[in-house]
C-alpha positions in Angstrom: 122.5 102.0 83.3 122.8 104.0 79.8 121.0 107.3 79.7 120.2 108.6 75.9 122.3 111.9 75.3 119.0 113.8 74.7 115.8 113.7 76.8 112.5 113.2 75.2 110.1 115.7 76.1 106.5 114.8 76.6 105.5 116.6 73.4 107.8 114.8 71.2 106.9 111.5 73.1 103.3 112.0 71.8 104.4 112.5 68.1 106.7 109.6 68.2 105.1 106.1 67.2 104.6 103.8 70.2 106.5 101.2 67.9 109.3 102.9 68.0 109.7 103.4 71.8 107.7 100.8 73.8 106.8 97.9 71.3 110.4 96.2 71.5 110.5 96.4 75.2 106.8 95.0 75.5 107.7 92.2 73.1 111.2 91.3 74.8 108.7 90.6 78.2 105.7 89.1 76.3 103.4 92.1 77.6 103.7 90.0 81.0 101.9 92.0 83.5 104.3 90.8 86.1 107.3 92.1 84.2 105.8 95.8 84.6 109.1 97.1 86.9 111.3 95.8 84.2 109.3 97.7 81.3 109.3 100.7 83.2 113.1 100.5 84.0 113.7 99.5 80.0 111.1 102.3 78.7 112.6 104.9 81.2 116.6 103.7 79.9 115.2 104.8 76.1 113.8 108.0 77.0 115.2 109.5 80.2 112.4 109.3 82.4 108.4 108.2 82.4 106.3 110.8 81.0 102.6 110.6 81.6 101.5 109.3 77.8 104.5 106.7 78.4 102.6 105.2 81.5 99.3 105.2 79.9 100.3 103.5 77.0 102.2 100.8 79.5 98.8 100.6 81.5 97.0 99.9 78.2 99.4 97.4 76.5 99.7 95.1 79.6 95.8 95.7 80.5 96.6 97.1 83.8 94.9 100.3 85.6 96.4 103.3 85.1 96.8 104.2 88.6 98.7 100.3 89.3 101.1 101.5 86.8 101.7 105.1 88.1 101.9 103.8 91.5 104.7 101.4 90.9 106.6 104.0 89.1 106.3 106.6 92.0 107.1 103.9 94.6 110.7 103.2 93.5 113.6 106.1 94.0 115.1 105.5 90.8 112.0 105.8 88.7 111.4 109.3 87.2 108.0 110.6 86.4 109.7 114.1 85.2 113.1 114.7 83.6 115.9 114.2 86.1 118.7 115.9 83.6 120.7 114.5 81.1 123.3 113.5 83.9 122.0 112.0 87.4 124.4 112.5 90.0 123.6 110.5 93.4 126.0 111.1 96.3 126.2 108.1 98.8 124.3 109.3 102.0 125.6 106.7 103.9 127.0 107.3 107.4 130.6 106.4 106.4 130.6 108.4 103.4 129.6 111.3 105.3 132.7 110.4 107.5 134.9 111.0 104.4 133.1 114.2 103.5 130.5 113.0 100.8 128.2 116.1 101.8 130.8 118.6 101.5 131.4 117.3 97.9 127.9 117.5 97.3 127.7 120.9 98.0 131.0 121.7 96.1 129.7 120.3 93.1 126.2 121.9 93.6 128.3 125.2 93.7 130.5 124.4 90.7 127.5 123.5 88.9 125.3 126.3 89.8 122.3 124.2 91.2 120.2 123.6 94.0 120.3 120.0 95.6 117.5 117.9 94.4 116.5 120.0 91.6 117.2 119.8 87.9 119.5 122.6 86.5 117.3 125.4 84.3 118.9 124.1 80.9 117.8 120.0 82.2 121.3 119.2 81.9 122.2 117.9 85.5 120.5 117.2 89.0 122.5 116.2 91.9 120.8 114.4 95.1 121.7 111.5 97.2 120.9 107.8 97.6 121.0 105.7 100.9 123.9 103.7 100.1 126.0 102.8 96.9 127.6 99.8 98.4 131.0 100.9 97.9 131.6 102.0 101.8 135.2 100.7 101.4 136.2 103.0 98.5 134.4 106.1 99.6 133.1 108.7 98.7 131.2 107.1 96.5 128.6 108.5 93.6 126.2 107.0 90.9 126.3 108.9 87.6 123.5 107.3 85.4 123.9 104.4 87.1 127.5 104.2 86.9 129.5 103.6 90.1 132.3 106.4 90.9 134.6 105.9 93.6 137.0 107.7 96.0 136.2 111.4 95.3 138.2 114.2 96.3 137.8 117.7 96.0 139.9 117.8 92.5 137.7 115.0 91.1 134.4 116.8 91.8 136.0 119.9 90.0 137.0 117.8 87.3 133.3 116.0 87.1 131.8 119.3 87.0 134.0 120.3 83.9 132.9 116.9 82.3 129.3 117.6 83.0 129.6 121.1 81.8 131.3 120.2 78.5 128.6 117.3 77.9 130.9 114.6 77.8 129.8 111.2 77.4 130.7 108.5 80.3 132.5 106.7 78.2 135.0 109.5 78.0 135.4 110.2 81.6 138.6 109.2 83.3 138.3 105.4 83.6 140.2 105.3 87.1 137.0 107.2 88.3 135.0 104.0 87.6 137.7 101.8 89.4 135.9 99.5 91.8 138.3 97.0 93.9 137.0 94.1 96.0 139.3 95.1 98.9 139.5 91.4 99.9 141.4 91.6 103.1 141.2 88.1 104.9 140.3 84.8 103.2 138.9 81.9 104.7 136.7 78.7 103.4 134.7 80.8 100.9 137.0 83.5 99.5 139.9 81.1 99.2 137.8 78.8 96.6 139.1 78.9 93.0 136.8 76.2 91.4 135.8 75.8 87.4 132.5 77.0 86.9 130.5 73.7 87.4 132.2 71.8 89.8 129.9 72.2 92.5 127.2 71.6 90.4 128.5 68.3 88.9 129.1 67.1 92.6 125.9 67.8 93.8 124.2 65.9 90.6 126.4 62.8 91.4 125.2 63.0 94.9 121.6 63.2 93.9 118.9 65.6 95.1 118.1 63.5 98.5 121.5 63.1 99.4 122.3 66.8 98.8 119.7 67.9 100.9 121.1 65.3 103.6 124.1 67.3 103.4 122.5 70.3 103.8 121.1 69.1 106.8 124.4 68.0 108.2 126.2 71.2 107.6 123.7 73.3 109.6 124.3 76.2 107.2 121.9 79.1 108.2 121.2 82.1 106.1 123.5 84.9 105.6 120.9 87.4 105.2 121.0 88.4 109.0 117.6 86.3 110.0 119.6 82.9 110.4 116.9 80.7 109.6 118.3 77.0 108.8 118.7 76.7 105.0 117.8 72.8 104.7 114.5 73.4 106.3 113.9 76.0 103.6 114.8 73.8 101.1 113.0 70.7 102.3 109.8 72.8 102.6 109.9 74.3 99.4 110.6 70.5 98.1 107.6 68.9 99.8 105.0 71.9 99.1 103.0 71.0 96.3 102.8 73.0 93.0 99.7 75.1 92.5 97.7 74.6 89.3 98.5 72.4 86.2 101.5 74.3 85.2 103.3 75.4 88.3 106.6 75.3 88.8 108.8 75.8 92.1 110.9 78.5 91.8 114.7 79.6 93.3 115.1 83.5 94.1 118.5 84.7 95.0 118.4 87.8 97.0 121.1 90.3 95.7 119.0 93.6 96.7 121.9 94.3 99.5 120.4 97.6 100.6 122.0 98.0 104.2 124.1 100.4 104.7 127.6 99.5 105.8 127.2 95.9 103.6 129.0 95.6 100.6 129.8 91.9 100.8 127.4 90.6 97.7 128.9 93.1 95.6 132.2 91.3 95.8 130.6 88.1 95.3 128.9 89.2 91.9 132.0 90.8 90.9 134.5 87.8 91.5 132.5 84.6 92.5 129.6 85.0 90.4 129.7 81.2 89.1 129.7 80.1 92.4 126.6 81.7 93.2 125.1 80.3 89.8 126.1 76.9 90.7 124.6 77.6 94.2 121.2 78.6 92.7 121.2 75.6 90.2 122.0 73.3 93.1 119.3 74.8 94.9 117.0 73.9 92.1 118.0 70.7 91.4 117.6 70.0 95.3 114.1 71.2 95.4 112.8 70.3 92.2 112.8 74.1 90.4 113.2 74.8 86.9 113.9 78.4 87.2 115.8 80.9 89.3 115.7 84.7 89.8 118.5 87.1 90.6 117.1 90.1 92.1 119.8 92.8 91.8 119.7 96.1 93.7 119.4 99.2 91.4 122.8 100.4 92.7 124.4 97.7 91.3 123.0 97.9 87.5 126.9 98.4 86.8 127.1 94.8 87.3 124.6 93.8 85.1 126.1 93.3 81.9 129.1 91.2 83.4 126.5 88.9 84.8 124.5 88.6 81.9 127.7 87.4 80.0 128.4 85.2 82.7 125.3 83.8 82.3 125.7 83.3 78.4 128.7 81.7 78.9 127.1 78.9 81.3 124.6 78.4 78.8 127.2 77.5 75.9 128.9 75.3 78.3 125.7 73.2 79.4 125.8 74.6 82.7 122.6 76.4 82.2 119.4 75.5 80.2 118.1 72.4 79.2 120.1 68.7 80.1 122.6 70.1 82.4 126.0 68.3 82.7 124.6 66.5 80.0 121.8 65.0 82.1 118.7 64.8 79.9 115.6 66.0 81.7 117.8 68.3 84.0 116.8 71.8 83.4 117.2 75.2 85.0 117.3 78.5 83.9 118.2 82.0 85.6 117.0 85.3 84.5 118.1 88.6 86.3 115.7 91.2 87.6 116.9 94.7 88.1 115.6 96.4 91.4 114.7 100.4 91.3 115.9 101.9 94.4 113.9 100.5 97.6 115.6 99.5 100.5 112.1 97.7 101.7 112.6 95.2 98.8 115.7 93.6 100.6 113.0 92.0 103.0 112.1 88.4 100.8 108.1 89.0 100.5 108.8 92.7 99.2 111.2 91.4 97.1 108.5 88.8 95.6 106.4 91.4 95.4 108.8 93.4 93.1 109.7 90.7 91.2 106.1 90.5 90.3 105.8 93.7 89.0 104.2 95.5 92.2 104.9 98.0 94.9 107.4 96.6 97.0 104.8 96.1 100.2 106.0 93.4 102.6 103.3 90.6 102.5 101.7 89.2 105.7 102.8 85.8 106.6 101.7 82.9 106.7 101.9 81.9 103.9 105.4 82.0 103.8 107.5 81.9 100.5 108.3 78.1 100.5 104.7 77.1 100.2 103.1 80.1 98.2 106.1 82.5 97.1 106.7 83.6 93.6 103.6 83.7 91.5 102.1 81.8 94.4 104.2 78.8 93.8 106.6 76.9 96.4 109.9 79.3 96.5 113.2 79.2 98.1 114.8 82.8 98.6 118.5 82.7 99.8 120.8 85.4 100.1 123.9 85.6 97.7 126.2 84.5 100.4 124.1 81.6 101.6 124.0 80.3 98.1 127.6 80.1 97.7 128.0 78.5 100.8 126.0 75.9 99.2 128.1 75.2 96.6 130.8 74.6 98.9 128.8 71.7 100.9 128.0 70.2 97.5 131.7 70.1 96.9 133.2 69.3 100.5 130.4 67.9 102.3 127.9 69.0 105.4 130.4 67.4 107.9 133.3 69.4 106.7 131.4 72.4 106.9 129.9 71.7 110.1 133.5 71.5 111.5 134.0 75.4 110.9 132.5 78.2 113.2 130.5 77.1 116.2 128.0 74.4 116.9 125.1 76.9 116.6 126.6 78.9 113.9 128.6 76.9 111.6 131.0 77.9 108.8 132.6 81.3 108.2 130.7 85.0 107.6 131.9 87.6 105.4 132.2 91.1 107.0 131.8 94.5 105.3 134.2 96.6 107.4 134.1 100.4 106.7 134.5 103.8 108.6 137.5 104.3 111.2 140.1 101.3 110.2 143.1 101.4 108.7 142.1 98.9 105.8 138.5 98.8 105.0 137.0 96.0 102.9 135.9 92.4 103.1 137.2 90.1 105.8 136.2 86.1 105.9 136.3 84.6 109.6 134.8 81.3 111.0 131.9 82.5 113.1 133.0 82.7 116.9 135.5 85.5 116.4 135.5 88.1 118.9 134.8 91.9 117.7 138.1 92.7 119.6 139.9 90.4 116.9 138.4 91.8 113.9 139.1 95.4 115.1 142.8 94.5 115.6 143.0 93.1 112.4 141.7 96.1 110.2 143.9 98.8 112.2 140.6 100.2 114.4 142.8 101.3 117.4 140.9 104.0 118.8 137.1 102.7 118.3 134.8 103.8 120.8 131.6 102.0 119.1 130.8 99.2 116.2 127.9 99.2 114.5 127.2 95.7 113.5 124.6 94.3 110.9 123.9 97.9 109.8 121.4 100.4 111.2 119.0 97.9 111.9 121.6 95.6 113.9 123.1 96.5 117.2 125.7 99.1 118.4 128.4 97.6 120.5 130.5 100.0 122.8 134.1 99.4 124.1 132.9 97.3 126.8 131.4 94.6 124.4 134.4 94.3 122.4 134.8 91.0 124.1 131.5 89.4 122.4 131.6 87.4 119.6 130.3 87.2 116.0 128.0 84.3 115.9 124.0 84.0 115.9 123.9 83.2 119.6 125.6 86.3 120.3 126.0 88.9 117.9 124.3 88.1 114.4 124.7 90.3 111.6 124.1 90.0 107.5 127.5 91.4 107.3 127.9 95.3 107.9 130.6 96.2 110.7 130.9 100.2 110.4 133.6 101.5 113.0 133.6 104.8 114.7 136.5 105.9 116.5 136.5 108.0 119.7 136.5 111.3 118.0 133.0 110.6 116.3 129.6 112.2 117.6 127.2 109.1 118.2 124.6 111.3 118.0 125.0 112.3 114.7 125.6 108.3 113.8 121.9 107.8 115.1 120.4 110.9 113.6 122.0 109.8 110.3 120.2 106.2 110.3 117.0 108.3 111.5 116.6 109.8 108.4 117.9 106.8 106.6 114.6 104.9 107.9 112.4 108.0 107.5 113.5 107.8 103.7 113.4 104.1 103.2 110.0 103.4 104.7 107.5 101.9 102.2 104.5 104.2 103.9 102.2 101.1 103.8 101.6 101.3 107.5 100.7 104.3 109.8 102.9 103.3 112.6 106.1 103.4 110.2 105.2 106.1 108.2 104.6 108.6 111.2 106.5 107.3 113.6 110.0 107.0 111.2 109.3 110.9 110.6 108.6 111.7 113.8 111.8 110.4 115.4 113.8 112.0 112.6 112.2 115.3 113.5 113.2 114.6 117.1 116.7 114.1 116.2 116.4 117.5 113.9 115.1 119.4 116.7 117.8 118.2 119.5 120.6 119.1 117.0 119.8 122.5 116.6 119.7 122.8 120.1 116.2 123.1 120.6 115.4 119.7 122.3 114.5 118.8 126.2 114.1 115.6 127.9 110.7 115.5 126.4 112.1 114.5 122.9 114.2 111.9 124.6 111.1 110.3 126.3 109.2 110.7 122.7 112.0 108.5 121.1 111.5 105.8 123.9 107.9 105.5 123.3 108.2 105.8 119.5 110.7 102.8 119.6 108.3 100.8 121.9 105.3 101.9 119.4 107.0 100.5 116.2 108.4 97.4 117.9 105.0 96.1 118.4 103.0 97.6 115.6 104.7 97.9 112.4 103.6 95.8 109.5 107.5 94.5 109.0 110.9 94.2 110.2 111.9 97.9 108.7 109.8 99.9 111.2 110.2 97.2 113.8 114.0 98.0 113.7 113.8 101.6 113.0 114.6 102.8 116.4 117.1 100.4 117.1 120.3 102.8 116.5 118.6 105.4 118.7 117.7 103.1 121.7 121.2 101.5 121.8 122.9 104.9 121.5 120.9 106.4 123.9 121.6 103.4 126.3 125.2 103.5 125.5 126.1 107.1 124.4 123.5 109.5 126.5 126.0 112.2 127.2 126.1 112.8 123.5 122.5 113.5 123.3 122.4 115.5 126.5 125.0 118.0 125.8 122.5 119.2 122.9 119.4 120.0 125.2 118.6 123.2 125.9 116.9 121.8 129.3 117.3 118.4 131.0 113.8 119.3 132.4 111.0 119.5 130.1 109.1 123.0 129.6 106.1 123.1 127.6 106.7 125.8 125.1 106.5 126.9 121.7 108.9 129.5 119.8 106.8 131.2 117.4 109.5 133.5 115.7 111.7 130.4 115.4 109.0 128.5 113.5 108.5 131.4 111.2 112.1 131.3 110.4 111.3 129.2 107.1 109.1 131.8 105.9 111.7 134.5 106.5 113.6 132.4 104.5 111.8 131.6 101.5 110.4 135.8 101.4 113.7 136.9 102.0 113.1 139.0 105.0 114.9 139.3 108.1 114.1 142.9 109.3 112.4 143.6 112.9 108.9 143.5 111.5 109.4 139.7 110.4 110.2 138.5 113.9 107.5 138.2 116.5 107.5 140.1 118.9 110.4 142.1 118.0 108.6 144.9 115.9 106.7 145.8 118.7 109.6 146.6 121.2 111.2 149.1 118.5 110.4 152.5 118.8 108.5 153.7 115.5 108.0 150.5 114.1 104.5 149.2 113.3 103.9 145.9 115.0 
């Protein structure tokens, strides 16, 4: 994502003609209110942020309430209502990046630039902060600068970056090795060993016919690779049979590429090196269910992939693999558009993603109705993960029976694992379902692992005695994250990082999640400071039950999973921090005043509660 060399102030914006800034963006999106997120993103690219007059102009042009436009702009973390600086630096705050020293490097950069984390420098040049995960856990520490991904940070690179920023050098002139992103494919199986020309899978599906293709999907027993494991053929058949709404109603295929789960980066590799297979899979899904349009929802952290993906789509159009008359078949039309997210983990949930696609805040919908009957714009919609659609392309070529012969009976096919953490060779590993955790650890060089977090923070934490379990829907399901923690790691700090992640990513819609995730993070911070007691442990268990029962969506329901697991399996990591295992009601007023002392710069006896009265000659 390119940022203008000079930020535009609100005064300057008021003086400039609306046509110069906004009209091209509005016309490109046909003044469609459902394109609000994309309009905001492109408008921000032009001037660096979203000043109040711009929001007013957008609201007027789209005939939307001003409050709605500002509400959407304020929901996504990559939208800025005030200038964020000409250089916006975001360090990955994922636990594996922290294990590699990202927090220390953030402090180092702030010190070199003489700025405070989360604030813009006085000259408006730069700001430095964190983002939950950049999807680069296999080559961290990683960061984003104006949306561009930088990998393998070191103290030397951080010092050089500080010099480049102070010299106001454009990103195009930075050392190209800083921006190198590798696939790091370590083990290939049925999917990653594919080397087919673009369109081969699509042609195979067309040759079979839509009904026969659906039959092959049923035969394959392919289940969604996004984590839930819902049978793909049932989704496709339901959307195929669901009636469209209105005279101009059409069906849609949506690819969920909002890979926001910390520790997951398999979709990044598929988008980088297997995009044609994905686009074949999307088109096959459209052909099978009778849809004429597909939408790829790309997470904001992967904005740097956008130019290559658009170029790939344009080449497919020229080759007759996209647009009208696919593969020379009159009446067979399918088009794909790419929508870029703006920094919201909750949009990985399919209905929140649909809300974002329609230009609104990413608040999960109440179900039913389900997307297969009333999804994007109220029409029948299939929402599938990137890996799922790539597997559909494999099935089109090789058949459902072949696919069903891989893996286990309940978990057919293979699974891509994103392995990071305390391993010798982090990267992408593909295994048939049913592989043991122990086998995976051996292959990636994790000889001293004490725990594995499978499925990201919302998944399951496995201790050593569980390493014989299998990666499969019937045992240990996963969307793909596989984070390894060596014996020297503090599992309390791992869980604490996850607690802060869920507090940061809560959409705030429902009270249990909005308040509960904050309470859990506060409990963990209190324990970390050595002020916790058994009371905080009990509170975590209570909040876990409340969130699981009362949260609006899966984010809140899973928010305490890592704490619950680590408390059950690594309880000593918590207890050694407690100031008392027996709860004694108390309140330390002097400790509560610590923040006030820091803000006022005072640490004299009179600034401490009770201390002044005990010192001779000091008035209380």
